[in-house]
C-alpha positions in Angstrom: 59.0 -39.6 39.3 57.7 -36.2 39.1 58.8 -33.1 41.4 56.4 -31.7 43.4 56.8 -28.4 45.1 53.9 -27.5 48.1 53.3 -24.3 49.2 50.5 -23.7 52.1 50.9 -22.2 55.4 48.7 -24.5 57.3 50.7 -27.2 59.1 47.9 -29.8 59.1 46.9 -29.4 55.4 50.8 -29.7 54.6 51.3 -33.1 56.6 48.1 -34.4 54.4 49.7 -33.7 51.5 52.7 -34.9 52.6 51.1 -38.3 53.5 49.3 -38.7 50.1 52.8 -38.1 47.9 56.1 -38.9 50.1 55.3 -43.1 50.0 54.1 -42.8 46.7 56.7 -43.7 44.0 55.5 -41.6 41.6 56.0 -38.1 43.5 59.4 -36.8 45.1 58.1 -33.6 47.3 61.2 -31.3 46.4 60.8 -28.2 48.8 57.8 -26.7 51.2 57.0 -23.0 51.7 54.5 -21.7 53.6 54.2 -18.1 52.0 54.7 -16.5 48.5 57.4 -15.1 49.5 59.1 -17.9 50.9 57.8 -19.9 47.5 59.5 -17.4 44.9 62.7 -17.3 47.3 62.7 -21.1 46.8 62.0 -21.0 43.2 65.2 -18.8 42.9 67.2 -21.8 44.9 66.1 -24.3 42.5 66.4 -22.7 39.1 68.7 -25.2 37.8 66.2 -27.7 38.7 62.7 -26.6 39.4 60.1 -29.1 40.3 57.7 -29.9 37.6 54.3 -29.0 39.6 53.4 -26.5 42.3 50.7 -27.0 44.3 49.7 -23.4 45.5 47.2 -22.3 48.2 45.7 -19.5 47.2 45.1 -17.6 50.6 48.7 -17.2 52.9 50.0 -14.4 55.1 52.9 -12.2 53.6 52.0 -12.9 50.0 49.0 -14.5 48.7 49.2 -17.7 46.3 47.5 -15.4 43.2 50.7 -12.7 43.5 53.1 -15.4 44.3 52.2 -17.5 41.2 52.2 -14.0 38.8 55.9 -13.3 39.9 56.8 -17.4 39.8 55.1 -17.1 36.3 56.7 -14.2 34.9 60.4 -15.0 36.4 60.6 -18.7 35.4 58.4 -19.1 32.8 61.5 -19.7 30.7 62.3 -22.4 33.0 58.9 -24.5 31.7 58.9 -26.9 28.7 56.3 -25.6 26.0 55.8 -29.3 25.1 
C-alpha cells in the first residue's frame, strides 16, 4: 500500500482528494496538513516512518508549498530511498 501525505489549505479540495484515495486499497492517507509549516512539523513527527508520496499545494498561507518542499527536501532527503 502506498502512503500519502496531503498538504492543502482548501477543505473542499481535501475532501475531494480523500474521496478519491480513502476508498482505495492501493493508497493510505497517512497525514493531512493545512499549510507548509504544519507539513514540516508533521514530517518531523513521521520521520521514523515517512509517507511515500506528498501531494503539496503550492499556494497556501503561512508558508507556501514551494518553500515547504525546499525545507522538507533539505531535512528529509536522507529518508528517501535512492532506488
